[in-house]
N, C-alpha and C positions, 0 to 999 in steps of 0.2 A: 691609513696614516702614512704619508710619504715624508720621510725625513732621511737625511744622510747621517751615517754613523762614522765613528773614527776609522772604520775600515777604509773609507774613501779619502782619508787624510794622509798625505805624505809628510810624516812628522819630522823626519831627519833635518836637524838644523833650524827648524821653525820655532818661532816664539808663539806658544799656544796659551791663550788666556782661557783658563778653566773656571767657569762659574760653579762653585760648590755651595753646599749649605752647611756651614759650620756654626749654625745657631744652636749650639749644644746646651743642655742643662748644666748649670754651674751652681754649686753650693759651697759657700765659704772658700771661694777661689779654686775649688776642685771640680773637674768635669765628672759628672755622676753617671753619664751614659755615653759610651763611645761608638754607639751603633752607626751614626752618620759618617764618622771618620772611617770606620771599618768598611762601610759600603762604598765609600769614595775611593779608597786606596787602590783598588784594581785599575781604575782608569788612569790615575796618576802614574802608577808603576808601568803600565803599558806604554803610555806616551813617553815617559822618561827612558824606558828601555829601547824605544824606537829612535831615540836621539833628539827628542823635543826639549825645548827649554820651557818648563811648565810653570806658568804664572797663575797662581790660585787666587781668586777673589771671592768674597762672601760678605754677607751682612751678619751682624750679631746684635741681638736685643733691639731696643728702640731708642737710640741716642738722639733722634729727631734732628739730624743735621748738625749736631754739635759734637765736639771731641770730648768724649766722656772716658777718662782713663780706665775705669773698671769695665768698660765695654770694648776694650782693645782686643784684637785677635791675636796678640802676641803669645798668650798661653797656648793657643791652638797650634801655633807653629811647633811648639815643643811636643805636643800630643801627636801631631801629624808626623813629625820626625821619628818618634818612637814607634809608631805604627808602620811606617814605611821602612824603617831600619836604615835610614840615610839622612844626612843633614837637610834641613829646610830653612832657607834664609828668610828674613822678615824685612819688609819695607814699611817705613813709618807713615806711608800714605798710599792711596790706591791710584792716584794720578799725580802728574806734576813732576818736578825735578827729582824728588827723592825716589819716587817709583821708577822713573826713567833711568836713573843712575843704577838702581838695584838690578833692573832688567839688563842694562848694558854690561854689567859685571858677570852675567850668567854664562855658563858653558853648556854644551849639549848634554842633556841628561839631568841638569840641575832642576831643583824645585824651589820656588819662591812663593811666599805668602804675602799678599798685600794687606794693608790695614783695612778695617771695617768700611765698607762702601757707604754705610749710612751715616758716617761722620760728615758726609756732604749732603746738603739739602737737596741737591739735584738728583740724588739716587731715586727717591720715591716719587719724584716729579717726572721721571724719565727725561731729564734735561739733556738736550742734544749735545751741549758742550761737555758734560761729564761723560756721556757715551763716547764722544770723539776722543776725549782724554784717555779712556780705557782702550779704545781701538788703536790708538797711537802706540801702545805698548806691544802689540802683537801682530802676527801674520794671519792667525786663524783663531776662531772662537769655538770652544766646546762647552756646551751646557750640560752639566751633570747634576743640576739642582731642580729636579721635578717638583720638589716641595715648595719652591719659590716661583714655579712657572705660571701660577695664577695671577701674578703681579706684573704689570707692565712697567718695570723699573729700568733704569739706565743699564744696569749690569745683567739684566735678564732678557730684555726686549730691544732696547735701544742699540746696544753694541752688536747684537746679533744681525742687525740690518746693515752694519758697516764693514763686516768681515765675513769671509767664508765661514759658515756656521755648521756645526755638527753636534750630534747627540753623543754624550759619553755613555759608558757602559751601564751606569745606574739609570740614567734617563732612558736608555734603550730598553732596559729590563722593565721599567715602569710602563712605558708605552706599549710594549709587547704584551705585558700582563693585562693591561686595560683593554687592549684589542681582543685578547682571548676572553675577557670577561663579558664585554658588551658589543664590541665592534663586529667580530666574526666568531661568536661562541659556538661550541657544541651544544645542541639542545637535547632535552629541555634545560632551561636556565632558571635557577632559583635565586632570589635575593632575600637575605635576612636584614631587616632594618629595625634597630632598637634605639634606645635613647629615651630622653625624658619628654620631649615636646614635639608634637606634630608641627607646630608653628615654625620651628627651626629647620624642618626637613620637607617642607611643602614641595619645593622644586625637585628634590631628590625622589620623593614618592611619586610625583607626577611623571618624571622621566622614566623611572624604573618600571612603573606600571605599563608603559608603552613598549618596553624592551624585553621584559622577562616573562616567563610562563607562570611562575609561582612567586608571590610576594608574601613572605613570612614576617609578621609584625610582632615585635616583642617589646620589652622595656615598659616604662611608664606610658609611652605613647599608645600602647595597646589599650590602656585603660580608657583613653579618650575615644577610641573606636568602639570599644565595648559599651561605654556609657551612651554614645551617640545612637546605639541600637537598642537602648532601653535597659541595659544591664545596671544593676545596683553595685557600684564599685566602692561603697563605704567611704572612708576618708582617704582613699588612694589618690596619689597625685594624678591630676587630669586637667584638661583645658575645656571647660564648659563652653567657652566662646568659639571653640573649634568644631563643635558637633556637626554643624551644617557642612563644613569643609570636609570632615571625615566621611560623612555620608556621600558627598560628591566624589571623593576619591574612590570609594568603594564602587559607586555606580559606573564611573569611567573605566575602572579596571575591569569590571564585569563585561562592559560593552566591548572592550578590547580583547576579551578572552583570557585575561590574566586572573589566575586563581589566587584569592586572598586567604591566608591562614592566620587566624587569630587564636589566642589561648582559649582552651576549654576549661582549664582549671588554673588556680592561682595559689601561691603560698602567701598567706596573710599573717600579719602580726599587729600588735597594738602600738609598737614603737620601733623606730629605726635605729637599731643597734645590734652589734654582733650577738648571735645566739639568743636573740629575743624569743620568748615563747611564740610558737607559730603553728599553723595548721593549714592543710590543703582544703580549699573551698571551691565551689563551682565559680567559673568566671562570671556568671550572671548574678551571683549573690554573695558579695563580700559582706560579712557581718558589720553592723553599725559600729563605729569606733575602731575598726581595723583597716589596715592598708595593705595592698598587694605589693610585695617586695621581690617576687620572682614568679615565673610561670611554673605550673605544677607538672608532676610526672606524666599525666596523660597528654599534656601539651607537648612535652619533650618527645614522647613516643610517636605522636602524630608527625612532628617535624622530622624525626629520624626516618620514619617510614616513607615520607615524601622524598627526602633526599636520596633514598636508595634508587629512585627512578630518574634522578636528575644527572646531568653530565657537567654542568657548570654551576658554581655558586659564587655570588658576590656577597660579602658580609660587612655590614656597617652598623655597629651598635650592639650592646649586650642584651640578654634577655631579662636580667634583673639587676639588683644591687650587688654586683659581683665582688665589690670591694670588701664585703663583710660576709662571713659565714653565718648561717648555711645558705644565704641567698645568692650564692654563686653556683649552686648545684645545676641549674638548667643550662647556664652558659657553658660550664665545664663539660657536662654530659654531651651536649650537641657538638662542642668543639672537638671532643675526643672522637666522636663518630665521624665528623668531617675529616679529621686527620687520617682515620682508618681508611675511609673511602678514597682519599687522595693517594695514600700509599698503595692501595689496591689497584690504582690506575683507572678507577671508574668515575672520578670526579676531579675537575679542575677547580681549585678553591683559591679565591682572591679576596683578601681582607684588607681593610684600611680605615683610617680615622683614629684619632687619639685614644678614646676609650676602648675601641676595638682592639688595637694593638696591645694595650695593657691587659685586656681580658684574655686575649689569646695567649699572651705570655703567662698570665696567671694559670691558665689551663694547661700550660706546658706544651702547646702545639704550634707555636709561632714558626718553628723551624720545620714543621712537618707539613705545612700547607704549601700549595703551589707557589704562592707569592703573597707576602704581607707588605703593604706599602706603609712607609713611615712618613708619608707626605702630608697627612692631615688635610688642611684646607684645599690644597690642589686636587687631592684624591676626591674629596667631596664635590668640588665644583665640576670635575670631569664626570662624575656619576650623575650630576644634575644636568648634564648635556651642554655645559657652557664651554665656549672656546677659551683655551688657556693661552694668553699672549706669548709666554716664553716658549711654548710648543709651536704656535703658529709662526713665530719668527724663524724657526728652523726650516720651515717650508718655503720661506721667501726666496 
């Protein structure tokens, strides 16, 4: 991956438009998770300390091209100011006279946050006029929003083609982690793929089976693979219409020399609730009326034994219903071992995707892995082998 970082940007006195992702979770007017701001802060600090005038833009929620007051980024300016420990000005629009006046009032080292880019219909349409309006504000563009890089929007792709474009530190970290995961990894490479449905991860499974040496399948999607091979999975969640597809994935993986690891035992219960009565059963014979809610201890042991010989791991999706005890046991046990191997220096571990991040945090290992991506959809699309417009524009 060839891209310029802010190391190549002479920031002193420059107006730098920084695309951030400030689409933070908000409840009752309060930000409930500051992770994205905390990860963004180093790039802003570095640019400001180098004398740049840092103009931050972002989307927030889905206002669909209309000005929705409760979707304003103004509260984010306060949170950003608190995190940076310095004032952050706010402009009531992201283009036009108000934005231009706010930028004109800036001094070297200042930080300004523009209003929600999605208040303009042209944002999601990658409208050239909106991109030009954004470009008019700045001398250079820095993209630090990998999580929005899978969208060809005016503030991610359009403006990047109108200004000298660079990757911010967060974008750089994401791209370097992904390159270490699948681009130029240390082998053997393993991938853990969990989640509920095979149908939502067809592209992911297809791409990974051509890139990794070991593909470990967990979660409810494992039930579909097991059933496709003739196993009785009781009333477990599975996709009967995907059996042919599952068998095809297995056959193609085998032909490519990719080893598939499926559960050999499961933790089954009659109902989906915390601490429901449960038992460990063979993966081929879930009793009638019961459902698999986690993989069993023998399956965990097999995964841990395999990871001991691997040098790189990509993780997307939990092994079971990790949100409720005791069906978090397999995910937590494997996560703890992955963290141990990572800290021992024998495994590079890269995780990502919504449920994955939550599961790794639940297991208490998110900070102990090599890299955990908070990018969600962009992380998944990259694992699927798709080109990300916001990244491709940095190579232009």
